[in-house]
N, C-alpha and C positions, 0 to 999 in steps of 0.2 A: 504494500500500500504506500503510494507516494504522498508526500506532504502530510503525513499523519501527525497529529498532535495529541499528546497524552493529557487527559483531564481527570479531575477528581470530582465525583458527583455524590451527593448525599441523597439517599432514596429511603422511602418508607420501607420498613421490614417486609411488608406484604408484597410490595413491588419487586424487591430484590429476590424474595422467595419464588415469585412467579417466573422471574428470569432464570434462576437456578434450575427450577423444575423443567423449564423449556429446554435448557442445555442438557440436563440429565436425560430427557426424553429423546434427545437426538435431533431436535428441531434446529438447533444451532450448535456449531462446534465450540464456541466460547461465549462467555458473557459479553465480551466486546462485540462479537458479531451480532448478538441479540440487540445490543444497544444501538449499533449502527443501523440495524433494520428498523428499530423504533424511531430513530431520527429520520430515516427515509420516509416512513409512513407519516410522521409529523409534517415533514416538508411537503409531501404530496397533498396532505389534508389542507395545509395552509394555501396552496395553489388553488385547490378546488374551492375552498371557501372564498378566496378572492374572486374567482371566476363567477361563482354564484352571486356574490355581492354586486359585481359589475353587471350581471344580467338583470338583477333587481333594479339597480340604478337606471339601466337603459329602459326598462319597462316603465319606471316612474317618469323618466324624461318623455317617453312617447305619450304617456297618459297626460302629462302636463301640457304637451304640445298639441294634443288632439283637439282639432277645431270643433268637434261635435259638442253640442250643449250637454251640460251636466244633468244628471237626474235630480228631480226634486226629492225631498225627504219622503213624500208619499210614494213616489215611483220606486225609490230605493227600497222602501219597506215592502212594497208589492213584489219586487224582484226577489228579495231575500225570502219572502214567504213562499213564492213559487219554487225557488231553488231548494229550500228545505223540504217542501212537499215532494219534489221529485227525488231528492236524496233519500227520504224516508221510504219511498216506494222501491227505489233501487237497492237499498240496504235496510231491510226491515228490522234486523237485529241490532243495528247500531244505536248507540245512546246519544241523542241530540239534546 
């Protein structure tokens, strides 16, 4: 591994136990390998979170820029009521 840097990390006992168990089970060769994998997952999750946030921001921008008129409170209430009624039909066991 090039450009490796040794670090010291304090972890909760349960977290360290989970890592040790994972190594003992053969999922990883070493605790360092398990930690590197955890960091890769964390990095990937951060990228995915940033992409989701950007998608939400884009939807908000499109909504704000939408020239169509907004719904009145009564229209919104009617739309929500219709939506919930349709959802209740589609998913009768769901708790609303």
